[in-house]
Each structure stands twice: as structure tokens, then as C-alpha cells.
N, C-alpha and C positions, 0 to 999 in steps of 0.2 A: 260352505265357500264364504271366503272373506268379503266381506262389502266393504267397498269405498265410496267417500264423496268426491263427487266430481270437481274438477280443478276450478278453485276460485283463482283467477287472473293474478299477476305477480307484484314484486316490490325490489326495491334497491338494496343491493347487497354491497355494503361498503366495509367489506372484511374479506379477509381469506384464510385459508389453510388448506394443505395440500389433501386431495381426496384422499379418505383413508386412512390420514394419519393420526396415530394416537400422542403426538407431540405437542407443545404447545399451541394455541391457538395463535394465529397473528391478527390483530385489528388493525385495520385502515380508516382511520378516523378523522374528521376534520381538525386543524389545528384548534387547540384549548379545549377538547372534549376527551377525556381521561375514558378508558373501557370502564364497562358495568363491574361492580362488585360481584365477584363469583365465589359462591362457598367453597371452601378449603377442600372439602369431600366431594365437588363436583366440577374438577377443572374441563375447560374447552378443549373440545377436539374435534377434526373434522368428522370422524367416525361417529361421535355421539350426536354432532348435529345433523347428521345424514338419516342416523336412526331418529332422532326427535322429529324431523320433517316427516318421514313418513307414517309415525306414530300420529302427528297432529291431523292427519288427513284418512285414518282408518277407524272406519265407525265400529269395528270390533270391540273398541273400549266402553261402548255402550251395552246395555243390557241385552238389546235386541238388535242390534246392529244396524241401527237406523241413524245414528248420532255420532260425528266427528267434532274434534275441535273446532275444524274449519266449516262445520256447519252454522255455527255461529258466528265464528270469527271468518268474514269473508273477505277475501284479499282487496277485491274492488271497492271494497268500502274501508281501505285501512284496516282490516282485520276486525270491525265492528260489523254491525247487524242493521237490517232494514226495517227492524220491527220494534215496537216499543216495549214489549219484552218477548223472551223467546220460550215455548212452552217446552218441556221437557219430553222425555220419550213416552211416558204414560199420561200426556196431555195435561200434566200439572202446570197451572198457570206461572211464568217467570216472575219474579218479583221485580227486577231491576233492569234497565237498559243496557245491551252488552257494549262493554267499552273498547275502543279500539287499541291494538296493540304494538303502534309505531314507537319504538324506544323503549319498551316495557322495560327492559334489564335495568333501567335507570330507575324505573318511578319507585315508590313506596310512601305509603300502603299501597296495596295493588287493587283494591275493591272500593267501591261506593263508600262503605261505612263499617270497615273492620281494620282497625288500625295494628292488630295482630299479624294480618297477611302479609307480611313484608318481603319474602323471598318466592320467586317463581316455583320452585320445589314444594313449598306448600300449599301454594295456590292453585296449582295443576289438580290437587286431590278433592278440591272443593267441587269442581262440575263432575268428575269421575264418580265420586262415593259419598259427596252430599247429599242431604235431605231435606234442606230448606233453603230453596225448594229442591226437590229433586228434578235432576238435569239428565245425566246419563244414565242413573239409575244404578249403579255397582252397589251400592252400600250392602254390607252382606253376602255380596257376589265376589268379593275382590279376588279370590283365587281362580275365578274363572279367567281372570285377564291372563296371567303367567300359563294357564292352562292350554288358551286358544292361541297366543303367540308362539308358544313353544310348540306346538304342531307345524308351524312353518320353516322349513330347513332355513331360507333365508332370513327370516328374523332370527334364529339361533346364531349363526355365522354374524348377523350385525352386532347383536348383543355382546357376541364373543370379542369382536374388534372393539367397541365403544366401552367396555368394562373389563378391559383384560384382569384388573385386579380382583374382580369376584370369577373368574373363569366364564363370563357370560352369565351370570345368574340373570332368570329373566323373573323380576317380581315386580310390585308395585312402585317400590322407591326406586328402582333403575327406570320404570317407566316414567316417573315425574321427572327425574334428572336429565333425560334425554328430552323430554319436552321442553324443561326448562332452559336446555340449551341451545335448541333449536330458537325458542323464543326470543333469547339474547342475541340472535343476529338480525331481527327485524328493526333494523336501523334506518331512519330517515332523516337526511339532513341535504336533499337536493329539491329544494322547492324554490318558486321564485323568491320568495324571502330570502333564502340562504345564498342566491347568486345575487343580491339588489347589489353589490358591490361593482358588478361588470354589466349586469341589466338591470336599469331602475324599474322600479313597481311602477305600475300604471298608476295614473294621479288619483282614483277612487280608493285604490288599496295602501297608495302613500298617505293620503290623507288619513285612513282608516289606522294606519300604523301610529301616527302621531296620537290619534285618540285613545289608541288603544296603551299606548305607552303613559298616557297621562291618568286613564281612568280603570284600566283593567289590569296592569301588569304587577300590581301588588300581589295578587292572588296568582294569577296566570303568569307565573314568574320563570325565568332561567330558559334555558336551550329547549326544554320539552313542554314550556308554558304552564307549567304546575308546580305550584308550593308544596303540595303533598300533604297539606292541611285540610282540616274540614270547616266548612262554612255553610251557615245557613244564609240564602240570598233571596228566599222570599217569604210572605206570610199565607200561609194556606191552613185554613181549617179541614179541609177536605182528605187532606193526605194522611193515610194510615200508618204509612212507613216511618218508624221512629228514627231513622239514620242511625247516627253515632249514639244514642241514648239506648239503642238495643244492646250496645256493648259495654259502654261506660256505668249506664244505671243512672245517670245523671240527667234529670227533667230539661235542662238548659241545652241539651246535646239534641234535644228532638229538632228534626229537620235540617241537621248539619251533615254535610256530605264531602267527600273529599273533592277537590278542585281538579274537574278533567283535563287532562292534557289536551291540547288542540292542534297537534300536526293531524294533516289529514281529516279532521274532525268534519270539515264542509262535505266530505262524503259518507258520512256515517249519520244522515238524519232517522228517526226524531232525536232529541235531546233530552236532557236533564235524568236525574234518576230513574226515573218512572217514564220517560220517553214521551212525555205528555206536551213536551214543546215540538210542532211539526217541522217547524224551520228554524236557521240560526236566529233571524230578525225575530221570532216569537220567544227564542230563549234568552237574546237580551233585554227584551222587554220586561222579562220574568224576574229581573234582578231587584226588585222592589224594596228590599233592605240596602241597596247600594244607589242612593240617589245620584249620582255621579252618572252610573250607568244608564238608569232608567228613564232619566229625563233627557235622554240623547233624542235629537229630533228626528225625523223619520230620514232625512238625507244622511246625517250622522250613523243610525243604524245600519243605512245601506253602504257607508264607508266602512263601519266596522266589518259588516260581512264580507265586503270584497276583500280587506286586509286578511281576515281568516281563510278566505277562500287562497289566499298565496301562500297559506303553509301546506297546500296538496301538494304530494312528492309524486309525480307522474310515474317517474322509474320504480317509484317503491310499490306502486299497485300495478306494475306490469313486467315487473322481473321474475321469468318463469322459474329461478332458483329458491324461491319460495312458495310455487304453486305445487298443485299435485304432482308427486313424483312418477313418471311414466314407466321407470324402471327400478329394480332394485336387485343386487348381485348380477348385474349384468343380463338380464331378463325383464321382457316389459310384463307390467302387472295387469 
């Protein structure tokens, strides 16, 4: 029997495509925001997004049927996780804190410390078949995934609609493409910050925005609040994680991690690459290599925290179109 992870509550869908359509995807985005880049071999379609959504919530992508993408990426937390790190299916300890997925289609690199992971298609294979750490545990068992999915008549129909160019071939590459298509629809631009032109921010958040623009925005830049670059924000002798140095081989890169995007991050405690900061205030105060941030007074830290809270998008975390699908092929799951 196929095991499903229960619904994480939902998010805002600022895009459209006719249900079941294999035609071009129609993006509905705020003024000034261009659609995310999409690989030429993985064009968007509603059928592909529908399939990716189902796969995102399906624990059969893990070796023992206990872990789905949605297990670690909980919608009510902005598709992040409430743990410092998340153990894998065999109990292997997680290495790094789970990042949120809001606007992930525009982000890159996509993980804390690997500059080579720049597409969602490549990144999807890391939790499924990676081994450092083991997460979903499918390394060496990749052929089991198409075997499992292919036994489901509805999945066969969904793959055929999503991938007519391959006659619906079910393989790990198609799974990654469908997951990536769904993840590109995880769009969040409806926070109080985005509506401040018509509804002013509360005073603390407004003060925090001014502080943020003066002290934080050079790294937390642009509409997604990340410059996509790797920075060392603190000095820690006890951190065994080499960060970017593990990939670059340069000792000077030790302790450098990608600037996290901040939309909905107030819902995603704990913080930093290892989840060692319990609150946003703790995370702000940990920037000891950035004096302009760390010397903020307690009141200023509170104001910065209030501003970051104004990046929460309630529609994004409550829209059922990102949640566990209760039907597929017209039948209840």
C-alpha cells in the first residue's frame, strides 16, 4: 500500500495553468518580477505541476515509505522544518537545517554550501539518493522508484500527461523534473511587506525595515532577500561543518554559507546552517563578523525581528493548492 504524508497546510499560488494542460504555463506575477528560469528540457505544464505535487507528498520516494519531501518541508513553516536538523530514514543525523522553499525557483545556489547545485532538477536527487547524509535512502535502489510508481494506474496516467514526449516513461529523471516543476510554483509575494504601499507596516516593522536596509540588505538583497553568495557571519571554534570549504578546498571558505532567503523565515525556527540559533533574535546577534548588525541594541533587534515577521505570507502557508492532494485521476487518495 502506498504511504502518504499527511497534509502540510498551504501557500499562495500566484500563477495559473489550465488543469491537465500540456501547453505553456501561464505565470501571474507582481510587476517587475520575471518568471524563474526553466531548463529547456523541462518546460512547465499544469500536468507536470500536478504530478510534482503528488510526488512531493508521497513517501514512496523513500526506501521504507516513511519520508516524503513534505516530511521535512512543512507548508505551515514556509516549507521548512521545526528541527535543528532532520534525521534520515535510518536514523542518520542530519547535517544542516532544512531551508524554506518560498520562491525557490529563483534561488541559486540551492543549498547551504554547494555552489554546483543550481537547478531544482539536480537538487531533488540529493535527498532522494544522496548519502552525506542519508535522507530518503534510495542510493543504489533508484530502480525501485519507477517500479513502485509504475504499479499505480493513476501514476501511469499522470506521467503520460506530464511527459508526452517520452510516452510517460517513469524514471528518476522524470520524477526530478516533476518535483522541480511543482517547486517552481511555490511563490510568495503577498506579505505585509509587499502590501505596504496600501497598508503601512506597524511602527516596529517600519523601523526594522529602515535598519534592515542600512545594515542587512547588502547580503539579504533583492525581492527574495538573498544575494545567493557565501558568507561567514560568525567566528566559531566548535563548528565542525566546513561550509563552502568542503567543496572549494580553500581553507578561507571555512564557515561560509549561502545567504538564506528570508520570506516566511519567521515561521521556520530554528536558524543558521545547523539550527543552533533558537530565535530570530539569536540569529541576528550571532553575526559577530558583521559589527553593524551585531551591535544593534535590544530594541533594534526587536525591530529587525518585527520587520522579518512582516515577510510572512499567510496565503502562502494556507493555500490548499500546495498541500497534500486529496484526489488524483478523479479519485480520492
